[in-house]
N, C-alpha and C positions, 0 to 999 in steps of 0.2 A: 500568767493566764493568758493576759492581753497578746504578748507576742507568741508565744504559740499559736494563738490565735489565726494572727496574721501571717504565718507558716502556711497553716495550713487553707487559708483561703486562696495563698497566691500557687500553693500547690496546685488546687483544683483549677483554677483559671487554668494555670499551664496546662493540665489534663485535659482540661475542655477543649482548649485551641489546637490541640493534637489532631483530639478526634472529630474538631471540624475540619481541618484540613487531607485527614486524611477520607471522610466522606466525600467530600469534597472532588478528593482526586479521582477516587475510585468514580463517582458518578459521571464524571467530563469525560471519563476515559472510556465507559462503559456506552454511554449515545456515539462514540464516534463510531458504533457497531450494529448501531439500532436498527439501520436501512438499509438493505443491500440495491445495488443497483438491477432495475431490467435489463439493462444491456452490456454486456460484459466482459473484457477478455482475461481470460487468467491462464497461472501455469507455474513451473519451478523452473527455474535456470541451473544447470550444473555446468559442473568445471569438466570439460573436456572427459580426458582418457580418467582422470578419478570419479567420473560420475557420483563426486558429492556437491552439496549445495552450495549455491555463489551467494553471500547476500552483498547487498549493496548494487549491483546493477542499477543503471539507468533505462528504463524500458519509455519508449515514444510510439504512439500511435497515432497515424495520419493518413488523410482522406479527405478527397474534395478539393477546391480552390478552383485558381488560386484566392488568395490564397488557403493552403493547405489548414483546416483545422486541423491541431494536436493535443491530444492528453497524454500526460508523463506519470507515471508511478516508480517505484522503487522497492526490488527486494528486500523481503527483512530477514530476517537469519538464519531462516529453513530455505534458502533462494525461490521463498513463493512471493505474487505478485498480482494484484488484479487491478484490472485499466475500467475506471466509469466509464464507457460507451452510451450513455443515457442519452447523450444528443441525437443517435441515431435512432429512436424508437419513434420517432417519426415517419421515418423510411417505410415505405413500401417492398422492399423485395432485399437482395444480401448486397452487401456495401464490401469492397477489396480495399481492407487499409493496410495500410503499410507497420512493419512492428521492427524498430531498430532498436539494439541494447547496446550499451557504451560499457566500460569499465576499464579502470587504467589497467596497464598489462595483461591483457589479454584482446583477441583480434574483434568487432564490430561485430554487432548481428547483423542480419536484414531478413526479412519476408515476408511474403504476401498473405494477410489473410482473409479469408472471405467470413462477413457474421451478419448474420438474420438479424433482425431488430427484434427486442424483446427474447433473446436467447443469451446466454453466457458458454461463451466457447474458449475449449482448454486450447491451448497454443503450450508444449512443453518444446524445451531447446538447451542447448549445447555450447556454452562459449569457449574456445579455442587460446590458451594461456601464451602469451606472447613468448619466442626465443625457447 
């Protein structure tokens, strides 16, 4: 009986440990999305002719300077991105920002976008495969 009791307690401890890890992992992941930025640039990046979502694109948004302020992000598996531009929230009028996107095997992308403080601007674009 004592031997069976040891295995039961050990099994319960392992189950409790797994539960703690799973719950901690879930609460950590959801905390990342609790607060949306007041000022942001977001959109979808597509692969040129195919018009398919393009994951893993490095996005940088710069303004001001010298030296310019630069904020970065990367597209997710659906080709979507969100760049937090809350640093512009103190501005009183629209700010011209430079959006640059890079990904190996694709031509670099660059555009100028006007961003009003305390708004979320959508900027979708396509990237052209090289060769």
